[in-house]
C-alpha positions in Angstrom: 17.1 29.5 -46.4 18.4 32.8 -45.0 21.3 31.2 -43.1 22.0 28.8 -46.0 22.3 31.7 -48.4 24.6 33.7 -46.1 26.9 30.7 -45.7 27.0 30.2 -49.5 27.8 33.9 -50.0 30.6 33.7 -47.4 32.0 30.5 -49.0 31.9 31.8 -52.5 33.5 35.1 -51.4 36.3 33.2 -49.7 36.7 31.0 -52.8 37.0 33.9 -55.3 39.0 36.2 -53.0 41.1 33.6 -51.3 44.6 34.8 -52.2 45.6 35.6 -48.6 49.2 36.5 -49.6 47.9 39.3 -51.7 46.4 41.0 -48.6 49.5 40.4 -46.6 51.9 41.7 -49.2 49.7 44.3 -50.8 50.1 42.7 -54.2 47.6 41.7 -56.9 47.3 38.1 -57.9 48.3 37.7 -61.6 48.2 34.0 -62.1 46.4 31.9 -64.7 43.0 32.1 -62.9 42.9 35.8 -63.4 42.2 35.2 -67.1 38.8 34.0 -66.2 35.7 35.9 -65.0 33.8 35.1 -61.9 30.0 35.7 -61.9 29.7 38.5 -59.3 31.2 42.0 -59.0 34.8 41.1 -58.1 37.4 43.8 -58.6 40.5 42.7 -60.6 42.7 44.8 -58.3 41.5 43.3 -55.1 44.7 41.7 -53.5 42.8 38.5 -52.8 40.9 38.2 -56.1 41.6 35.0 -58.0 39.4 35.9 -61.0 38.3 38.9 -63.0 35.1 41.0 -62.8 32.9 40.6 -65.9 32.1 44.3 -66.0 35.8 45.3 -65.6 36.7 42.8 -68.4 34.0 44.2 -70.7 35.3 47.7 -70.2 38.8 46.6 -70.9 37.8 45.1 -74.2 35.6 48.1 -75.2 38.2 50.7 -74.3 41.1 49.0 -76.0 42.4 50.9 -79.0 42.7 47.5 -80.8 39.1 46.6 -79.8 38.0 43.3 -81.0 34.6 41.8 -80.1 35.1 39.6 -77.1 33.1 36.5 -77.5 34.4 35.2 -74.2 33.2 38.2 -72.0 29.9 38.7 -73.8 29.3 35.0 -73.9 30.1 34.7 -70.2 27.6 37.4 -69.4 24.9 35.9 -71.6 25.4 32.4 -70.4 25.4 33.3 -66.7 22.4 35.5 -67.2 20.5 32.9 -69.2 21.1 30.2 -66.6 20.9 32.0 -63.3 19.7 35.6 -63.9 20.1 37.7 -60.7 20.5 34.5 -58.6 24.2 35.5 -58.9 23.4 38.8 -57.1 21.6 37.2 -54.3 23.8 34.2 -53.7 27.3 34.7 -55.2 28.3 38.4 -55.2 30.8 39.5 -52.6 29.5 43.1 -52.5 26.0 41.8 -52.2 27.1 39.9 -49.1 28.5 43.0 -47.5 25.2 44.9 -48.1 23.2 42.0 -46.7 25.3 42.0 -43.5 24.9 45.8 -43.1 21.1 45.5 -43.4 21.1 43.0 -40.5 22.2 45.8 -38.1 19.3 46.3 -35.7 17.9 49.4 -34.1 17.7 51.3 -37.4 14.5 52.1 -39.2 14.3 50.1 -42.4 13.0 51.7 -45.6 11.3 49.7 -48.3 11.5 52.6 -50.8 13.2 55.9 -51.3 11.6 59.1 -52.8 11.7 58.8 -56.6 12.2 55.0 -56.4 11.1 54.3 -59.9 13.6 56.7 -61.4 16.4 55.6 -59.1 15.9 52.0 -60.3 16.6 53.1 -63.8 20.0 54.5 -62.9 21.8 51.2 -63.2 20.7 51.0 -66.8 22.0 54.5 -67.5 25.3 53.5 -65.8 25.5 50.3 -67.9 25.0 52.2 -71.1 26.9 55.3 -70.3 29.8 54.3 -68.0 30.4 50.7 -69.1 29.8 50.9 -72.8 29.6 54.4 -74.4 32.3 56.3 -72.5 35.0 53.6 -72.7 34.2 53.3 -76.4 34.1 57.0 -77.4 35.9 59.0 -74.7 39.4 58.0 -75.6 42.8 59.5 -75.3 45.2 60.7 -78.0 46.2 57.1 -78.9 42.6 55.9 -79.0 42.6 54.2 -75.6 39.5 54.3 -73.4 39.3 54.2 -69.7 37.3 51.8 -67.5 34.9 54.6 -66.4 32.7 52.6 -64.1 35.6 51.0 -62.3 37.6 54.3 -62.2 34.8 56.7 -61.1 32.0 54.7 -59.4 32.6 51.1 -58.4 32.4 51.0 -54.5 33.4 47.3 -54.5 36.7 48.3 -56.0 37.2 51.0 -53.5 36.5 48.7 -50.6 38.3 45.6 -51.7 41.1 47.1 -53.7 41.7 50.8 -53.1 41.7 50.6 -49.3 43.8 47.4 -48.8 46.4 48.4 -51.4 46.6 51.9 -50.0 47.0 50.6 -46.5 50.0 48.4 -47.5 51.6 50.6 -50.1 52.9 54.0 -48.9 53.7 55.3 -52.4 50.2 54.4 -53.7 48.7 56.0 -50.5 50.6 59.2 -51.2 49.4 59.3 -54.7 45.7 59.0 -53.8 44.0 62.3 -54.5 40.5 63.7 -55.1 39.3 60.9 -57.3 39.9 58.3 -54.5 38.3 60.6 -51.9 35.2 61.0 -54.1 34.9 57.2 -54.5 35.5 56.8 -50.8 32.7 59.2 -50.0 30.4 57.3 -52.2 31.4 54.0 -50.5 30.7 55.5 -47.0 27.3 56.8 -48.3 26.3 53.4 -49.6 27.5 51.7 -46.4 25.3 54.0 -44.3 22.4 53.7 -46.7 22.7 49.9 -46.7 21.9 49.8 -43.0 18.4 51.3 -43.7 17.7 50.3 -47.3 18.2 46.8 -48.6 21.0 46.6 -51.1 21.0 50.2 -52.5 23.9 49.6 -54.8 22.3 46.5 -56.3 19.0 48.3 -56.6 20.1 51.6 -58.1 23.6 51.5 -59.4 25.0 48.0 -60.3 25.4 47.5 -64.1 26.2 43.8 -63.6 22.8 43.4 -61.9 21.2 45.3 -64.8 22.7 42.8 -67.3 21.6 39.7 -65.4 18.2 41.1 -64.7 17.4 41.4 -68.4 17.5 37.6 -68.6 15.1 37.0 -65.8 12.0 36.4 -67.9 13.8 33.7 -69.9 16.4 32.4 -67.5 16.6 28.7 -66.8 16.1 29.4 -63.1 13.0 31.5 -62.5 9.8 31.7 -60.3 6.3 30.8 -61.2 3.0 31.7 -59.6 0.2 29.1 -59.5 -2.8 31.3 -60.3 -5.3 28.7 -59.0 -3.7 28.8 -55.6 -2.7 32.5 -55.4 -5.2 34.7 -53.6 -3.3 38.0 -54.1 -2.9 38.3 -50.3 0.3 40.3 -50.8 2.3 38.4 -48.2 5.1 37.9 -50.7 5.5 41.6 -51.1 5.5 42.2 -47.4 8.6 40.0 -46.9 10.3 41.1 -50.1 13.1 43.5 -49.2 13.2 44.8 -52.8 9.5 45.7 -52.5 8.4 43.6 -55.5 4.7 42.7 -56.2 5.8 39.1 -56.6 2.3 37.7 -57.4 2.2 40.1 -60.4 5.8 39.8 -61.6 7.6 36.8 -60.1 10.5 37.4 -62.5 11.0 41.1 -61.9 14.3 42.6 -63.1 14.8 43.8 -59.5 14.6 40.3 -57.9 17.8 38.9 -56.4 16.4 35.5 -55.8 16.8 35.6 -52.0 13.9 33.2 -51.7 12.0 35.0 -48.9 8.8 35.0 -50.9 8.9 31.3 -51.5 8.9 30.3 -47.9 6.4 33.0 -46.9 3.5 32.2 -49.2 0.7 30.8 -47.0 -0.9 29.0 -50.0 2.3 27.6 -51.6 1.4 29.3 -54.8 4.9 30.4 -55.6 7.4 27.9 -56.8 10.8 27.7 -58.5 10.6 26.8 -62.1 13.8 25.2 -63.3 14.0 25.0 -67.1 15.3 21.5 -67.3 12.8 20.2 -64.8 9.9 21.8 -66.6 11.1 20.4 -69.9 11.3 16.9 -68.4 7.8 17.2 -67.0 6.5 18.3 -70.4 8.1 15.3 -72.1 6.6 12.9 -69.4 3.2 14.4 -69.9 3.4 14.0 -73.6 4.4 10.3 -73.2 1.5 9.7 -70.9 -0.9 11.2 -73.4 
């Protein structure tokens, strides 16, 4: 499953960031596809991006001086979360792929947890509420226009896939880059180095998109289920879980990125995928038999 997941991540990244001419010319694709969101964290300003990031789109709507409720963006987030949950994070997000590849670097001690782990995991919710919603809504300029605070001040995916490629091909933009870009670049380097030792630190501690999708885990169509009759609480699932989740206690944890390592490691086959439609079909069949 590990190799399959990696190839799906690579394929989806190539599909959603496949505008090669953008990288060659240092120009952003502005065609019709850019009107639509893609599931993962995918910077609008990336030269190769064919779609829009749902977090960036949400901030654009909230920060607009003529703000209207965007049924499309909110509906997209709710539908994607309700169907997949953080499966998107584990299988479809380009920046998740980058962190996964960095973690594969050998000869470095791997850390399951950092000091203050519980508090650090709450940061992504604070960023979601503060930088994605409240600041764009209330910290506005003289004409009532808000800024995309998360994209502007934090997002390392935007720095890596948009800021660096555009700066490398555009001398004027490169000359205009100041302290703000240097600060974001420093954060990116820090996260890259940390990703070698800690599995997905951005997803775990900072990503507001993962925070949104994780809220749907307990009710999403795609979720995990523990067979309590087969489970012996041996803890093997937690041993292989890079996010350090007690899977037998909470198989649908808000931190889970659905990598599937726990499924194949259970010695008693007590952990299964529970697809909503399949479970509903089984229930109907059982009722008919009765």
